[in-house]
N, C-alpha and C positions, 0 to 999 in steps of 0.2 A: 284697706287696700294694701298697704305699705308694708304692714306687717307682717299681711300674707306673702308677698314679693320676699321679704326679707326670709320668711322662714325657708323659704322654696331654695333661696341662694344659699344658706345656711347647710341645708341638707345636700345641697348638690357639692358643696366644698367638701363634706364628710365622705360624699361619694369618690371624688377625686383623690382622697386621702387613702382609699383600701386598696390591697396589694392584692386581693383574692377576687376573681370579675363576678363571683356569684353575690360578694357582698355588694361591689357597685353598684352592680345590676339593680340588687334590692333597695338600694337607697336612690336611684334613679326613678324605681317606680314611684316612692312614697315622695319623692320631689317633684315629680311632674303633676302625681294626685294633688298634692298641698297646692300647685301654683294653678289647679283648676278652679281654683276659688277666686282666681283676679282674672282669670280669662280660660273658657269651656275648653279651648283647643287643645289645652294641656291634657284633657282627659282622655283624647284618642292618644296621645303619647305615652301615656301612663300605660295605655291597655296594649299598647305595642312593645314596651319595654317589659310587662306582663309576659307577653310570649316569649319575649327574647330569656327571662328567665326560665320558665317551663323548659325550654330548650336545653339550658344549661343544667337543668335540675334532672331531667329525662332525655339524655340526649338520643337521638334516634326514634323518638316515641310519638309520632305523630298522633295517636290516639289522645296522648295528655294535653299537646297543643289544642286537639279538637274539643276536648272536656273545657279546656279554660275558655277559648272563645264563645263557645256554646253558652256558659257559664255567665260570660261578660254580657253577649248578645240577651239572655233570659234579663239580666239586671236593668237593663237599658229599657225592656219591654214592660217589667214592672214598673219602673219609673213614668213612662208616658201613658200609663191607665190615669 
C-alpha cells in the first residue's frame, strides 16, 4: 500500500511541475487512478479529472464530454456484472 501511495505522490509532483494545463490535468488523471489502488474514492476524482481533460481537449464540445462520461459508466457497469 505504501508503494501505491508513493507512486501517486510522485505522479502528482510531476503534474505540479508542468507548465501546460493539458499535461497537468493528464498527470492528475493518472495520479488519481493510481491512488485508487489504496482508496477507491480516488477513482471518482480521476473520472472527474478525465472530464476536465476532455473539456480542455475539446472546448465547448458537450458531445465529447457526454461520450467520455458514458464510456466511464459503461466500464463501471461491466465491472459490476
